[in-house]
N, C-alpha and C positions, 0 to 999 in steps of 0.2 A: 745414508749420510744426511745429517740434519741440514735444513735450509739455512741455519745460522752460519754454517761453514761457508756457503756461497756468499752471504752478505760480507763476511770477513774477507773473502777473496777480493771482492770489489773495492773494499775500503783499503786494502793493502797496496803497496807500491809494486807488487809483482804482477806481471801480465801473463796470464795463463792461456794456453791454446786449448781449443775445444777438444783436441785429440789427446790432451794430457790426462783426461779423465777416463775412467773405465766405462764400459757401455751403460751400466746401471746408473752411474753418476751423471753421464751425459744426458740420459733421459730425464733424470730429476732436475738437472740444470736447465734443460730446455723448458720443462714445465714451470720452473721457477721464473725464468726470463719472460715467458708469455704472461704469467700471472702478474708479475710486478711491472712489466712494461705498460700495463693498462693504467697504473697509478703513476703516470709520468712525473707529476709534480713532486712526488715524494722521492722517487728513486733517481730519475735522470738529472734533476736539477740540484739536489741537495747532497747526495751521498758520493757520487762517482765523479772522476775527472773527465775531461774531454776525451782522452784516449780510451779510458775504460768504458765510457758511454758508447764510443764507436764499436768497441768489441762486443758489448752487450747487444746492440742493435743488429750487428752482423750475424749473431747467433739466434735471433728471434725469427723463426720460420713460420710462414703463413699456412702451411699445409696441415690439414686435419685439426684445426682449432676447435674448441668446444662449440661455438656457434655453428660451424660447418657440420660438425657431427650431429648436432640436434636437427638441423634442416635435412640432412641426408637420411636420417633415421625416419623422419615423418614422411618424406617423399617415397621412400622404399615401401613403407606401410601402405601407401596409397597406390602402389602398383607401378610407380615410375622406376625405370631402369636407366642407369647412368654410368658415366666414367668420371674419374676425378683427376684434377690437375693435368689436363692433356697438354703436353708441352708443344705439340705441333701447331696449336692454335695461339694466336696473339694473346699475351697476358696469362697463359696457362690457367684457364678458367677453373674455379673451384669445383663446379659441377657441370657436366656436359651431357645433355639429353639429345643424342643424334636423331632419334626418331622424330622429335619435335623441332629439330634445328634450333635448339635453344641452349644458351649457356647462362650459368648463374654465378655471380660473384658475391661472396659474403664479406662485406667490408666492416672493419672496425671503425666505430664512429670517430674516434680521435684521429687515427692515422690517415683517414681519407676525408676528414672534414665534413661530417654530417651536419648540414645546415639546420640550425634550430634545435639541435640535440645538446643537452647539458653535459653529456660525456665528451663533447667535442670542443670544450672550452680550452683556449690556449693558456699554458702555464704563465704565471706572472714573471718568472725568471727566465732569462734567455729568450724573450718573446720573439725577437727578430729571427732567430734560428728556426724555431718551431713554425712560425708563420710561413717562412720560405720553404721549409721542408714539406709541409702539408700542401702548399700551393703546387709544388712539383709533383707530389703524388696525385693531385687532382688533374693536373695537365696530362700526366701519363695515363691515368684512367680514361680520360676522354679520347686520347689517341688510340688506346686499345679498343674502346667501344667502336670508334669509326672504322678501324681495320676489320673487326668482326662483322659489322653490319655490311661492309663492302663485300665480304665473302658470303653474304646471305644468311648470317646467323642473327637470331633474336637475342637481345641481351637483357637479363633481369638482374637488378641490384637489390640485395637484401642487406639491411643494416643490422649490426649486432644488437642494437636496442630493440629491434623489431622481433627478436627471438627470445625475449624475456617472457616468463611464464604468463604474465598478465595479458599480453597481446599475441602470444604464440599461435593460438588457434586462428585468429583473424589473419595473421601473416601467412600461415600455411594455406588457408583457403584462397587468399588473393594470388599467391604464387601458383597454386594448382590451376586456378581458373585461367591465369595468363598462359601457362604452359599448354593447356588444352586449346586455348584460342590460337596460339602459335601453330599448333599441330593442324588445326582446321585450315588456317591460312596456307600452310605448306601443301596440304592435300588439295585445296582449291587451285593453287598455282600449278600443281602437277597435272590436274585434270584439264586446266586451260591449255597447258603445253601439249598434252596428248591430243586434244581436239585440234589444235593448230597443226600438229604433225599430220593428223588424218586428212585435214583439208588440203595441206600441201601435197600429200601423196595422191589424192584424188585429182588435183590440178595437174600434176606431172603425168599421171596416167592418161588423162584426157588429152594433154598436149602430145604425148607419144602416139595416141590413136589418130589424132588429126594429121600428124606428120606422116604416119604410115598410109593413111587414106590419100593424102596429097601425092605421095610417091607412087601409089598404085594408079592414080589418075594420069600422072605424067608418063608412066610406063605404057599406058594404052594409046597415048597419042602418037 
């Protein structure tokens, strides 16, 4: 089904449900929405109504986007094993490396307000709406990070622009280095806890021996 059909759907007065399309069309529609949602100034502001914009945004899913796939592929090549979109963790992180107690979020520069990035510029039309929405996204991101850190997870943020071909190798290198660093910190913490347990066990053993000796002395009196 050509993408022109989807454009005509959005320009029409008919509101379609995602389930109205066959599986193949739903997949194409999802790819279309992800592709054109990045060019917000052209699609969101000019072509569709407020109700249709809400529908479009509700169908844009964050799972397995192209930037996420690129990062996962390179991490896998370097020997990292991970899970994706773990719902039991706050924010359903894009990549979860349990061995290193590390989670990775791959953020779109526009949707999450990447400071200093040209892709994060606010559209000139409906500026108040987009400014408020991105601010809410940023607040939610920070809340999720705090929850994860409170649970003992290290959080890494990778921006979409950092996965472009020109800077991809540098980004992968930095991410890998940070993951290894987190793993070393986890191992060091585990060793410190092990030593603390051993010290505690020795102290308790010595205490029991002293108590047993004292009882023996009292029994002889």
